[in-house]
C-alpha angles and dihedrals in degrees: 000000000000091000093054092050091051090050092052092050091050091051091050092052091049091051093050090048091053091047090051091053091050091051091051090051089057092060094040112123110267100195092106094050125088121244089253093054092048092050092049090055091056094052110130130189091221117100092239090049092053090050091051090049092053090049092050092049088049093051088051090052091243099136098165091053090049092052089044089062088066089061093046090054090060090050088056089048090247109127119215118249131205093277092054092053092045090051090051092052090048088052089053090050091054089053097040088238099153100165091050091051090052090053090053090049092049090050090053089055094045092051092042092240108167113249120222136201088264089058093057096038090055093046095048092046091052094043091051093049094049097045100255094130096156090057089055090063090045091055091047091054091045091053090052089056093051117098116243094014121116112187112246136219091256091052092054092042091057090052093048091051087050089053088052091055090048091052090237106135091166090062089049091053091046090055090047091053091045090055090055092047092050092043093241113160114254117208135187091273090057092057094041090055091049092049091051090049088055090049092053090054099035091240100165100170092045094053092053088054090051091052091051091052090047092055091045089057089053099251121141113229109244130208098266091050092048089050092051091047094049092050092046089058093044093050091046091062125219092049100087094123091055090051092051090047090057090048090052089046089058090054093049092049091043092236114164112255121216124214089255089058089055092047091051090050091050091054089047087056088051090054093047093047094244101137094160092061091045089058091046091052091049090052092046090055087060090049090052090050092242124153106255100217119206088253088065091051092046091053092050093046091050090052090050092048091052089049093051093244100144095157091054088049090059091048093051090046089057091053089065091060090054095054114115112268089233090066090059094212108170130178114258136208088264092050095058095037093053095049093046090051092049090052092045091053088053092047091241095148098165093051091046091052091051092051090047091053090050089052090049090054087054089053095253125134096013100169101191121102104230114260095008142080091238124114120214116198098157093119097041123097117241091258093051091044090055091053093046094050092042090055091052094046091047090053091049093047093050093047095246089115122039119238117255139150104291121216113193119189105208107170149350109262093225097045106034098137101052103053098106147027119289092270090051099047094117122138111246088228086070095046108082119205087238088066089052093058102030091130092086098093094170093060114099104262090215091059114095125203110230118225140162127229114217140168124222142153120256113239095220101051105009092236116152109235140179116238139180118224121202116187121225094241092052090053090051092051093047096051092042096220113208 
């Protein structure tokens, strides 16, 4: 009897001692533990404790651990409810784990767990962020078939942003109309998403309709939406005046203009042939302490080229070199191409050659096919092609480059008419090689350089191309080496 009493007392003391040690471990400093270890310590077998654990894993961007809690609940004979699954999908959204979120959603359907609005809002948000735009529409339709779920503004907004990423402005407008038909509140984000979808597709007329609806609903158009609208009109083509009107509207309403708004306006000036205003806008960007991106310079240079202002082109080109190094403004393919074309139009061959050599130093317009003696100028404009060939012929004539049979690929056989800008859409059959090298004024103008036009398939891509072949002896006769 006494021995059994003593044994019970000893067991009770041991239990209390163990409980005391566990309590001390709960207040032990956790600074040295990882987030995962700390979350494991807080795991509870109560439903609310499991939910808290899923939320904490989600906040720590540990989606797989959060989803793993659902499996642990079953092991503890505690079956996950709707809120547990929703929290797991939210955890996947925080970690951009789309495939994992889909597996949780499919499990909800398999187990007949009711889905809620939160379920579909999280799924559409994640699908939109990760580029699964078609799935966004699928989840929207699924939510409409669920009992007791009325699609929300956020749910539609996610789908409209997905349509923007897909470049499908028509889908965005359909969703906007559907919101009106179902009496779902549209907010400023709804209209911003629609405007950006129009920008992606260059839907000028559609974006003006979106702005009208936005104003009818009492929303003020903000800077990002103006920017999207201006670029929609510019990309549409033929709506430059409407784009400039929106830019002027921003000035009248004293709405802050971003650098992208200015750049869109500069390209609108290019389309409308107003090169003077394009230059003024570029100057005003400097006055407003904005970063003048190379896209702004390219728009201005294109306007000047179209206006025949080659001297202004050279001035603007020099501005780029004076930009602060911190702005990281570097000349682009378009920059060099546009200036060369402006100089070619003005018959300023020496200037054009200098700009071409500068472009070559920046690794633009390299004509040689790597590892061969072939030249490929399919993607060069006529003006750039002239400079490229002239540079090669000059090197041959001076002896810097040995003479050899020259093979010049000039165009794809199947797509000969769309190689260049509008001003360069000139069939190569009409562009004589003499025009390509017309800078050699000391060559007898009556002397013609013989060449052969052939067709062949490129080894690398199998594309059938047209090429010009100039034999070594013909080059030697033409240049009259002495």
